[in-house]
C-alpha positions, 0 to 999 in steps of 0.5 A, spaced: 127 624 526 126 622 533 130 616 534 126 610 536 128 604 541 124 598 540 122 595 547 120 587 548 117 586 555 118 579 557 113 576 562 106 579 564 102 580 570 101 585 575 108 588 573 107 587 566 101 592 567 105 597 571 111 597 566 106 597 560 103 603 563 110 606 564 112 605 556 106 608 554 106 614 558 113 616 559 114 619 552 108 623 552 109 626 559 116 627 558 121 630 552 125 624 551 131 624 546 128 617 543 122 614 542 120 608 546 116 603 541 112 598 545 114 592 540 112 586 543 110 582 549 112 575 550 109 570 555 110 562 556 102 562 553 102 565 546 094 566 547 095 570 554 101 574 551 096 576 545 091 578 550 096 582 554 098 585 548 091 587 546 090 590 553 096 594 554 098 596 547 103 592 545 104 591 537 106 584 537 106 578 542 110 571 542 112 565 546 119 565 545 123 570 548 130 567 545 127 569 538 125 576 540 133 577 542 134 576 534 130 582 532 134 588 530 128 592 531 129 590 539 133 595 543 131 594 550 129 588 553 124 589 560 124 583 564 118 582 569 118 574 569 119 570 576 126 571 579 128 564 576 128 566 569 132 573 570 139 571 569 138 567 563 134 572 560 138 578 562 145 574 560 142 572 553 139 579 552 146 583 554 150 578 549 145 580 544 147 587 545 140 589 548 139 594 554 136 591 559 131 593 565 130 587 570 125 587 576 127 586 583 130 582 586 135 582 581 136 574 581 134 568 586 141 567 588 148 571 589 151 567 584 146 569 579 146 576 580 154 576 580 153 573 573 148 578 571 153 584 573 159 581 570 155 580 563 153 587 564 160 589 565 162 585 558 156 588 554 157 595 555 150 597 554 145 600 559 142 596 565 137 598 570 135 594 576 127 596 578 128 599 585 122 603 583 121 607 589 127 611 589 123 615 584 118 617 588 119 624 589 118 624 597 123 619 597 128 623 593 127 629 597 128 625 604 135 623 600 137 630 599 135 632 606 139 627 609 145 629 604 144 636 605 145 635 613 138 637 615 138 632 620 145 632 622 149 626 623 145 619 622 144 615 628 139 610 627 135 607 621 128 603 622 125 600 615 119 596 614 115 593 608 108 591 611 103 587 607 097 583 609 095 579 602 097 572 606 094 574 613 088 569 611 091 562 611 085 561 606 089 565 601 091 560 595 098 558 593 101 562 588 108 562 585 111 567 590 110 562 595 115 557 591 122 558 592 124 555 586 121 560 582 121 566 587 128 565 590 125 567 597 119 570 600 117 576 603 125 577 604 126 578 597 119 580 594 119 586 599 124 586 604 129 588 598 125 594 597 126 596 604 134 595 604 135 599 597 131 605 599 134 605 606 141 605 603 139 610 597 136 615 602 142 615 607 147 614 602 150 608 607 151 601 605 149 595 609 155 591 611 153 586 616 146 583 618 143 578 623 136 575 621 130 571 623 126 568 617 119 564 619 114 561 615 107 562 618 102 558 614 106 552 611 100 549 606 096 553 602 090 551 597 091 550 590 086 552 585 085 545 582 084 542 589 089 540 594 094 544 598 101 546 596 107 547 600 110 554 602 117 553 601 119 561 602 119 565 608 112 569 610 116 574 615 123 576 615 126 580 621 133 583 621 138 588 624 143 591 620 150 595 621 151 600 615 158 601 613 158 608 618 157 603 624 150 606 624 144 600 626 138 599 622 132 595 624 128 591 618 121 588 618 118 585 611 112 581 612 106 579 608 102 578 615 101 585 617 094 585 618 091 591 615 097 594 612 096 593 604 103 596 601 106 600 607 114 601 605 116 605 611 123 608 612 125 613 618 132 616 619 133 619 626 139 624 626 143 628 631 139 634 629 132 632 626 129 626 623 125 624 616 120 619 616 117 616 609 111 611 608 109 609 601 101 609 603 102 616 604 107 617 598 106 624 597 108 627 603 114 626 608 115 627 615 120 632 617 123 633 624 127 639 626 130 639 633 133 645 632 127 649 633 124 652 640 122 646 644 115 648 645 113 648 638 117 642 636 114 636 632 114 632 625 112 637 620 108 634 614 111 636 608 106 636 602 111 633 596 107 636 590 111 642 588 114 642 581 121 644 584 122 637 587 125 631 582 120 627 578 115 632 579 116 637 573 112 636 567 106 633 571 101 637 574 100 644 577 102 644 585 098 640 590 096 635 585 099 628 587 102 623 583 100 615 584 104 609 584 104 608 577 108 614 576 114 611 579 115 606 573 114 612 568 120 616 571 124 609 571 123 609 563 125 616 563 131 615 567 133 609 562 132 612 556 135 618 558 141 614 560 141 610 553 141 617 549 146 620 553 151 614 552 152 613 560 149 608 565 143 608 569 142 608 576 141 603 580 145 598 575 146 591 576 152 592 581 147 596 585 142 590 584 148 585 586 149 589 592 142 588 595 142 581 593 148 580 597 145 583 603 139 578 602 143 572 601 147 574 608 140 575 611 138 568 609 145 565 611 144 569 618 137 566 619 140 559 618 146 560 623 141 562 628 141 569 627 149 570 627 152 576 625 154 575 618 158 579 613 155 582 607 
């Protein structure tokens, strides 16, 4: 009989929808060593949580996450709440012996992330930070090419995450604009992905930063009338130095008019380059500087062959994957780690390292963009 792993998802909304799709799909797309069961979804409002359960296929719902941790049939806690509650929920879940998947950024502060990483080390259960774009096949191919030396020695990194959902100053105030709930703005919300993916692809770690943050629209209309004060950054621009001495240039903004979800990573090397853009997520641009000069240029590689990581088990060659598939791959990797009795990647230590980068950027910005150690 297949081992069953009861899952409790704490929080719902946009990420709740994405994670629910993954929990439902992964055991049908892959031969997992254990069967995830969508046991319960929990939210602050019992009626909203019940509606989410009906819509997404959870067996039960509730409004008290603490009582869920007492259930023997719950083995995995999936945290998709705003950042202000990540640490409290994760630490309690780990103390209760649960495996934990936590959305990024790991916490709202370095201190909280450190406490979470320490709790994970004590617990010995499997933990994962939700840097889902590591699991896009084209991004994984980019990492493999860099590791294989296909572009030679890495010399420079350019990374950005560009969105425009706040470009209209009439866009309403939401929780992501409140520092108490979100921790930071564009920096933590999307800049964290750019930081993590750049390190994942290059195999290098950021050790110092120089950053600037800006809030472009300080007041936003509230749904019930009046305005709310934006207490986070709208735009983050920073330079990073990796542990190899290589420099990287980063931008995270929700004011890039016309850009909906463009996570871009370009790595320039001594004999070539690679470029990835999430808005064209099934392709990788590859440049080979060793070919004859007359025919050199970026080659658009269609990353849809089942030989690539995460593509086996889906569709025939040439059939593309979408945004939601990365979340299914995340579930697969988490369950595989639980079954194997190993550790998942990225774990909370990886989430803490990114949190330290974010904290250093904020400290640098507060000090007039001074270079700051991570």
